[in-house]
C-alpha positions as CSV (number, residue, x, y, z in Angstrom):
1,M,-110.8,-201.6,-61.5
2,M,-110.0,-198.2,-60.1
3,E,-106.4,-197.1,-59.6
4,L,-105.1,-198.1,-56.2
5,P,-104.2,-195.2,-53.8
6,D,-100.5,-194.2,-54.0
7,R,-100.1,-194.4,-50.3
8,F,-101.6,-197.9,-50.2
9,I,-99.1,-199.1,-52.9
10,L,-96.3,-197.7,-50.9
11,Q,-97.5,-199.5,-47.8
12,M,-97.7,-202.8,-49.6
13,Q,-94.2,-202.3,-51.1
14,E,-92.9,-201.7,-47.5
15,L,-94.9,-204.7,-46.3
16,L,-94.0,-207.2,-49.0
17,G,-90.6,-206.0,-50.3
18,E,-89.6,-207.8,-53.5
19,K,-92.9,-209.7,-53.6
20,S,-94.9,-206.4,-53.9
21,G,-94.6,-206.4,-57.7
22,D,-96.3,-209.8,-57.9
23,F,-99.0,-208.6,-55.5
24,L,-99.7,-205.4,-57.4
25,A,-99.9,-207.4,-60.7
26,A,-102.4,-209.8,-59.1
27,M,-104.5,-206.9,-57.8
28,K,-105.2,-206.0,-61.5
29,Q,-106.6,-209.4,-62.3
30,P,-110.3,-210.2,-62.1
31,P,-111.5,-211.9,-58.9
32,A,-112.2,-215.6,-58.8
33,V,-115.8,-216.9,-58.7
34,S,-116.5,-219.6,-56.2
35,I,-119.4,-221.4,-54.5
36,K,-119.7,-223.6,-51.5
37,I,-122.2,-226.5,-51.2
38,N,-124.4,-227.1,-48.2
39,R,-123.1,-230.4,-46.8
40,R,-126.4,-231.2,-45.1
41,K,-128.4,-230.8,-48.3
42,T,-126.1,-232.2,-51.0
43,A,-122.9,-234.1,-51.4
44,S,-122.1,-232.9,-55.0
45,P,-122.4,-229.7,-57.1
46,G,-123.3,-231.9,-60.1
47,T,-127.0,-230.8,-60.1
48,F,-126.3,-227.1,-60.2
49,G,-126.0,-226.8,-64.0
50,Y,-122.5,-225.3,-64.0
51,D,-119.6,-226.7,-66.0
52,G,-115.9,-226.6,-65.5
53,L,-115.9,-226.6,-61.7
54,T,-112.6,-227.1,-59.9
55,K,-111.9,-227.7,-56.2
56,V,-110.9,-225.1,-53.7
57,K,-107.7,-226.6,-52.1
58,W,-108.5,-225.7,-48.5
59,C,-112.2,-226.4,-48.4
60,G,-113.8,-229.8,-49.1
61,S,-117.2,-228.1,-50.1
62,G,-115.7,-225.3,-52.2
63,F,-115.6,-225.0,-56.0
64,Y,-114.3,-222.4,-58.5
65,L,-116.4,-221.6,-61.6
66,P,-114.7,-220.5,-64.8
67,E,-117.0,-217.5,-65.1
68,R,-119.7,-215.8,-63.2
69,P,-123.3,-217.0,-64.1
70,V,-126.5,-215.2,-63.0
71,F,-126.8,-217.0,-59.7
72,T,-130.1,-215.3,-58.9
73,L,-131.8,-217.3,-61.6
74,N,-130.7,-220.7,-60.2
75,P,-133.5,-221.9,-57.9
76,L,-131.1,-224.0,-55.9
77,I,-129.3,-221.0,-54.4
78,H,-132.7,-219.9,-52.9
79,A,-133.1,-223.4,-51.5
80,G,-129.9,-223.1,-49.6
81,V,-128.2,-225.9,-51.5
82,F,-125.1,-223.7,-52.2
83,Y,-123.8,-220.3,-51.3
84,V,-121.7,-217.8,-53.4
85,Q,-118.6,-217.1,-51.3
86,D,-115.0,-215.9,-51.8
87,A,-112.8,-219.0,-51.7
88,S,-110.4,-217.5,-49.1
89,S,-113.2,-217.2,-46.6
90,M,-114.0,-220.9,-47.0
91,I,-111.0,-221.6,-44.8
92,Y,-113.4,-221.2,-41.9
93,E,-114.8,-224.7,-42.6
94,T,-111.4,-226.3,-42.3
95,V,-110.6,-224.3,-39.2
96,I,-113.7,-225.6,-37.5
97,E,-112.9,-229.1,-38.6
98,K,-109.5,-228.7,-36.8
99,I,-110.7,-227.1,-33.5
100,A,-114.2,-228.4,-32.9
101,P,-112.9,-231.8,-31.7
102,M,-110.7,-230.0,-29.2
103,A,-113.5,-227.8,-28.0
104,L,-115.8,-230.9,-27.5
105,D,-113.6,-232.2,-24.7
106,T,-115.9,-230.4,-22.2
107,G,-118.5,-233.1,-22.6
108,C,-121.1,-230.4,-23.2
109,T,-123.0,-229.4,-26.3
110,L,-120.9,-226.9,-28.2
111,N,-122.0,-223.2,-28.1
112,V,-120.6,-221.3,-31.1
113,L,-120.9,-217.5,-31.7
114,D,-120.2,-215.6,-34.9
115,L,-120.0,-212.1,-33.5
116,C,-119.9,-210.1,-36.8
117,A,-121.8,-212.5,-39.0
118,A,-123.6,-210.8,-41.9
119,P,-124.2,-211.7,-44.6
120,G,-123.6,-215.3,-43.3
121,G,-120.9,-216.8,-45.5
122,K,-118.5,-217.6,-42.6
123,T,-121.4,-218.8,-40.4
124,T,-122.5,-221.3,-43.0
125,S,-118.9,-222.5,-43.4
126,M,-118.8,-223.2,-39.7
127,I,-122.1,-224.9,-39.7
128,N,-120.9,-227.1,-42.6
129,A,-118.2,-228.5,-40.3
130,L,-119.9,-228.4,-36.9
131,P,-121.5,-231.6,-35.4
132,D,-125.2,-231.9,-35.3
133,G,-126.7,-230.4,-32.2
134,T,-124.1,-227.6,-31.9
135,R,-125.9,-224.4,-30.8
136,V,-124.9,-221.5,-33.1
137,V,-125.5,-217.8,-32.5
138,A,-125.0,-215.5,-35.5
139,N,-125.0,-211.8,-34.5
140,E,-125.0,-208.6,-36.6
141,F,-125.2,-205.2,-35.1
142,V,-126.6,-203.3,-38.2
143,G,-130.3,-203.9,-38.6
144,A,-130.5,-204.1,-42.4
145,R,-127.5,-206.5,-42.5
146,A,-129.1,-208.6,-39.8
147,A,-132.2,-209.1,-42.0
148,A,-130.0,-210.4,-44.8
149,L,-128.2,-212.6,-42.4
150,K,-131.5,-214.1,-41.2
151,E,-132.6,-214.8,-44.7
152,N,-129.4,-216.6,-45.7
153,L,-129.3,-218.7,-42.5
154,M,-133.0,-219.6,-42.8
155,K,-132.3,-220.9,-46.3
156,W,-129.2,-222.8,-45.2
157,G,-131.6,-224.6,-42.9
158,Y,-129.6,-225.5,-39.8
159,P,-132.1,-225.9,-36.9
160,E,-130.0,-225.1,-33.9
161,I,-129.5,-221.4,-34.9
162,I,-130.1,-218.2,-33.0
163,I,-129.8,-214.9,-34.9
164,T,-129.2,-211.7,-32.9
165,N,-129.0,-208.0,-33.6
166,S,-126.9,-206.5,-30.8
167,P,-123.7,-204.6,-30.1
168,T,-120.9,-206.9,-29.1
169,D,-120.7,-205.7,-25.5
170,R,-124.1,-207.3,-24.8
171,F,-122.4,-210.7,-25.2
172,A,-119.7,-209.7,-22.9
173,A,-122.4,-208.9,-20.3
174,A,-123.9,-212.3,-20.7
175,G,-120.7,-214.0,-19.5
176,E,-118.5,-216.9,-20.6
177,L,-121.1,-218.9,-22.6
178,F,-119.2,-219.9,-25.8
179,D,-116.7,-222.6,-26.7
180,I,-115.8,-221.1,-30.1
181,I,-116.2,-217.4,-31.1
182,A,-115.5,-216.1,-34.6
183,V,-114.7,-212.4,-35.0
184,D,-114.5,-211.5,-38.7
185,A,-114.0,-207.9,-37.8
186,P,-115.1,-204.7,-39.6
187,C,-111.9,-203.6,-41.3
188,S,-110.4,-201.2,-43.9
189,G,-111.3,-203.8,-46.6
190,E,-108.0,-203.7,-48.5
191,G,-108.5,-207.4,-49.4
192,M,-111.7,-206.5,-51.3
193,M,-110.3,-203.9,-53.6
194,R,-110.5,-206.1,-56.6
195,K,-114.2,-206.7,-56.0
196,E,-115.6,-203.5,-54.5
197,E,-114.8,-199.9,-55.7
198,M,-115.8,-198.6,-52.3
199,A,-112.9,-200.4,-50.7
200,V,-110.7,-198.3,-52.9
201,T,-112.4,-195.0,-52.6
202,Q,-112.8,-195.1,-48.8
203,W,-109.2,-196.2,-48.1
204,N,-106.9,-194.0,-46.0
205,E,-104.5,-194.5,-43.1
206,G,-107.0,-192.9,-40.7
207,L,-109.5,-195.6,-41.5
208,Q,-106.9,-198.3,-40.7
209,R,-106.3,-196.8,-37.2
210,Q,-110.1,-196.4,-36.7
211,C,-110.7,-200.0,-37.6
212,A,-107.9,-201.3,-35.4
213,S,-109.4,-199.5,-32.4
214,L,-112.8,-200.9,-33.1
215,Q,-111.4,-204.4,-33.6
216,R,-109.8,-204.3,-30.2
217,E,-113.0,-203.3,-28.6
218,I,-114.8,-206.2,-30.3
219,L,-112.0,-208.6,-29.3
220,D,-112.2,-207.5,-25.7
221,N,-116.0,-208.3,-25.8
222,A,-115.4,-211.6,-27.5
223,F,-112.8,-212.6,-24.9
224,A,-115.3,-211.8,-22.1
225,A,-117.9,-214.1,-23.7
226,L,-115.5,-217.0,-24.3
227,R,-115.2,-219.7,-21.7
228,P,-111.8,-220.8,-20.3
229,G,-110.2,-223.2,-22.8
230,G,-112.4,-221.9,-25.6
231,F,-111.2,-220.9,-29.1
232,L,-111.2,-217.5,-30.8
233,I,-111.0,-217.2,-34.5
234,Y,-109.9,-213.7,-35.6
235,S,-110.0,-212.6,-39.2
236,T,-110.1,-209.5,-41.4
237,C,-110.2,-208.9,-45.2
238,T,-107.4,-206.5,-45.1
239,F,-103.6,-206.6,-45.5
240,N,-102.0,-204.1,-43.1
241,R,-100.3,-205.3,-39.9
242,L,-102.0,-202.8,-37.7
243,E,-105.3,-204.6,-38.1
244,N,-103.8,-208.1,-38.3
245,E,-100.6,-209.1,-36.6
246,E,-100.7,-206.2,-34.1
247,N,-104.1,-207.3,-32.9
248,V,-102.9,-210.9,-32.5
249,R,-100.0,-209.5,-30.5
250,Y,-102.5,-207.7,-28.3
251,L,-104.5,-210.9,-27.8
252,V,-101.4,-212.8,-26.8
253,E,-99.5,-210.3,-24.8
254,E,-102.3,-208.3,-23.1
255,L,-105.1,-210.9,-22.9
256,E,-102.7,-213.9,-22.5
257,M,-104.3,-216.0,-25.2
258,A,-102.3,-218.9,-26.7
259,P,-102.0,-218.9,-30.6
260,V,-103.0,-222.2,-32.2
261,D,-101.0,-223.7,-35.1
262,L,-103.4,-225.3,-37.5
263,D,-100.7,-227.2,-39.3
264,L,-102.1,-226.7,-42.8
265,P,-100.4,-228.2,-45.9
266,D,-97.8,-226.1,-47.5
267,E,-99.1,-227.0,-50.9
268,W,-102.2,-224.9,-50.3
269,G,-100.0,-221.8,-50.8
270,I,-101.4,-219.9,-47.8
271,G,-99.0,-217.3,-46.5
272,K,-97.7,-216.8,-43.0
273,G,-97.9,-213.8,-40.7
274,I,-95.5,-210.9,-41.5
275,A,-92.9,-209.9,-38.9
276,T,-94.4,-212.2,-36.2
277,T,-93.6,-215.6,-34.7
278,Y,-97.3,-216.3,-34.2
279,P,-99.0,-218.8,-36.5
280,C,-101.2,-216.5,-38.6
281,L,-102.6,-217.2,-42.1
282,R,-102.5,-214.7,-44.9
283,F,-104.5,-215.3,-48.1
284,M,-102.8,-213.0,-50.7
285,P,-104.0,-212.7,-54.3
286,H,-100.5,-213.4,-55.7
287,M,-100.3,-216.6,-53.7
288,T,-103.8,-218.1,-53.4
289,H,-106.8,-218.0,-55.8
290,G,-109.1,-215.7,-53.9
291,E,-109.3,-212.3,-52.2
292,G,-107.3,-211.0,-49.3
293,L,-107.9,-212.6,-45.9
294,F,-106.0,-212.7,-42.6
295,L,-106.8,-215.3,-39.9
296,C,-105.5,-216.5,-36.6
297,V,-106.8,-218.9,-34.0
298,L,-106.2,-218.4,-30.3
299,R,-107.2,-220.3,-27.2
300,K,-108.2,-218.7,-23.9
301,E,-106.2,-219.9,-20.9
302,G,-107.8,-222.0,-18.2
303,D,-109.8,-225.2,-17.9
304,F,-113.5,-225.3,-18.4
305,P,-115.3,-226.6,-15.4
306,V,-117.4,-229.6,-16.6
307,S,-120.4,-229.2,-14.4
308,G,-123.0,-230.1,-17.0
309,I,-124.9,-227.0,-16.1
310,R,-125.5,-226.1,-19.8
311,K,-126.8,-229.5,-20.8
312,G,-130.4,-229.2,-22.0
313,K,-130.6,-225.5,-21.1
314,S,-131.7,-223.1,-23.7
315,L,-128.9,-220.9,-25.0
316,A,-131.5,-218.1,-25.5
317,D,-132.2,-218.3,-21.8
318,M,-128.5,-218.3,-20.9
319,L,-128.1,-215.1,-22.9
320,G,-130.5,-213.8,-20.2
321,G,-132.2,-211.1,-22.2
322,K,-128.9,-209.3,-22.7
323,V,-129.1,-209.5,-26.5
324,R,-131.9,-208.9,-29.1
325,I,-132.9,-212.2,-30.6
326,I,-134.6,-212.0,-34.0
327,A,-134.8,-215.8,-34.6
328,D,-134.5,-218.7,-32.2
329,G,-134.4,-221.8,-34.2
330,I,-136.3,-222.6,-37.4
331,P,-140.0,-221.7,-37.2
332,L,-142.4,-224.5,-38.2
333,T,-145.7,-222.6,-38.7
334,T,-147.3,-219.2,-38.6
335,T,-150.9,-218.2,-37.8
336,K,-153.2,-216.6,-40.3
337,G,-156.6,-215.8,-38.8
338,R,-157.8,-219.1,-37.3
339,D,-155.5,-221.2,-39.4
340,T,-152.1,-222.6,-38.5
341,V,-150.0,-222.5,-41.7
342,P,-146.7,-224.3,-42.4
343,I,-144.0,-221.9,-43.7
344,T,-141.1,-222.0,-46.0
345,E,-138.5,-221.8,-43.3
346,F,-139.6,-225.2,-42.1
347,V,-139.4,-227.0,-45.4
348,L,-136.0,-225.5,-46.0
349,S,-134.7,-226.9,-42.7
350,S,-132.0,-229.4,-43.6
351,P,-133.1,-232.3,-41.2
352,K,-136.8,-231.9,-42.2
353,K,-138.4,-235.3,-42.6
354,R,-139.9,-235.5,-46.1
355,G,-143.4,-236.7,-46.4
356,S,-145.1,-234.6,-43.7
357,L,-146.8,-232.7,-46.6
358,P,-147.6,-233.5,-50.2
359,E,-144.9,-232.5,-52.7
360,A,-145.0,-231.2,-56.2
361,E,-141.9,-231.4,-58.4
362,V,-141.7,-228.4,-60.8
363,D,-139.6,-227.4,-63.7
364,E,-137.2,-224.4,-63.8
365,K,-139.7,-221.9,-65.3
366,T,-142.3,-222.7,-62.6
367,A,-139.7,-222.7,-59.9
368,L,-138.6,-219.2,-60.8
369,S,-142.2,-218.0,-61.0
370,Y,-142.7,-219.4,-57.5
371,L,-139.6,-217.6,-56.3
372,R,-140.9,-214.4,-57.8
373,H,-143.9,-214.8,-55.5
374,E,-146.3,-215.4,-58.4
375,A,-149.2,-217.8,-58.4
376,I,-148.4,-221.1,-60.1
377,I,-150.5,-224.0,-61.4
378,L,-149.7,-227.5,-60.3
379,D,-150.4,-230.8,-62.0
380,R,-154.0,-232.1,-61.6
381,E,-153.0,-235.1,-59.5
382,I,-151.5,-232.9,-56.7
383,P,-154.0,-232.8,-53.8
384,K,-155.5,-229.6,-52.6
385,G,-154.2,-228.0,-49.5
386,Y,-150.7,-227.1,-48.4
387,V,-148.0,-228.5,-50.8
388,V,-144.2,-228.4,-50.8
389,V,-142.8,-227.1,-54.1
390,I,-139.8,-229.2,-55.1
391,Y,-137.1,-228.4,-57.7
392,K,-134.5,-231.1,-58.6
393,G,-135.5,-233.0,-55.5
394,T,-135.0,-230.1,-53.2
395,P,-137.7,-228.1,-51.3
396,L,-138.2,-224.5,-52.3
397,G,-141.2,-223.6,-50.1
398,I,-144.9,-223.9,-49.6
399,V,-148.1,-223.2,-51.6
400,K,-151.8,-223.7,-50.9
401,N,-153.1,-225.6,-53.8
402,L,-156.7,-224.7,-54.8
403,G,-156.8,-226.8,-57.9
404,N,-157.1,-224.2,-60.6
405,R,-154.2,-222.3,-59.1
406,A,-151.8,-222.4,-56.1
407,N,-151.6,-219.5,-53.7
408,N,-147.9,-218.6,-53.2
409,L,-146.7,-218.6,-49.5
410,Y,-143.1,-217.9,-50.3
411,P,-141.9,-215.0,-48.1
412,A,-142.6,-211.8,-50.0
413,Q,-139.4,-210.1,-48.8
414,W,-137.3,-213.0,-50.3
415,R,-138.8,-212.8,-53.7
416,I,-136.7,-212.6,-56.9
417,R,-137.1,-209.2,-58.5
418,M,-135.0,-210.1,-61.6
419,K,-136.9,-211.2,-64.7
């Protein structure tokens, strides 16, 4: 790890006082390695092939690994069975478990928005805890990051997903459509300094101020898109108060939002807010096994009018053309010439009913060849035509079996490039 900036060290000494020595010592330790299982695809990580897994205290689907394997060469990650994620961020799953039942008191289907969603870790955590039928919008402003977000969410397989690529003010323009909005805001990234050199090299106090200004702009837009009585989850992966507690103060004092106490167990070791009476969460590397994360949940004042107007109405329609939609649900087929062809996204969809197409169980070597977008050969008894490729009982994608070989229909842009 690179040396931390002197001014950053001084800031943390001022912020943490006598605990700063423990913090700075922890920042020199290697980051933890952790994964999260897809609750709709598996109940156990036992089939992943990893030994020595231990539980993440604050997330029922989260596990630590003793060392970092080559995740790319595990076919199950490409099947959306698990996701590599920092353990601290997995708190989103527990947060949703806490607040979703309160948001459901409207009697309507939940509309949930992840406003700064790429690459998808927090969206998938929320999906893990949301009830079936919840309509989830995952937005990313940067085009390249939006493409990565789409790939990850298609693999996760939740059908009621809309993926968008728009600035946050477009959601404000669409009106108060959402019951829960997550803002994992762009930040100065101090909490990622153990993992990313760029977080160290780019750091300066001007960046903190710039980020805090952008965060308030995004929060204003989130507030405008949140229905009365709805919940806002605000988080950053940084440590300073300007981007954290001060933005919570703004939400409470200027926007009149009510902070929500999640009442989490003390034994989880999660820190509290600094120099504030509001119920904030601080994941600090000297206190919790994970990277830096700040989080607070707030509720918008007012009562949601239960008119039933949203029942059965497309959320894409309700967005009214205000945002750029790059995926509306899980596609089932595509057209090639005169043929209608089933596609990988469909077979990766978690509620897909097995048996609609023939299946072929393959070994790891063949699975990896398939994921590299290579032609594969199936057993002779497999019928010709479209076939689902299965690894350890889990769908990976589609081939068109010709008998002597099988044409690979896995999305070329998703292919594994590692040999």
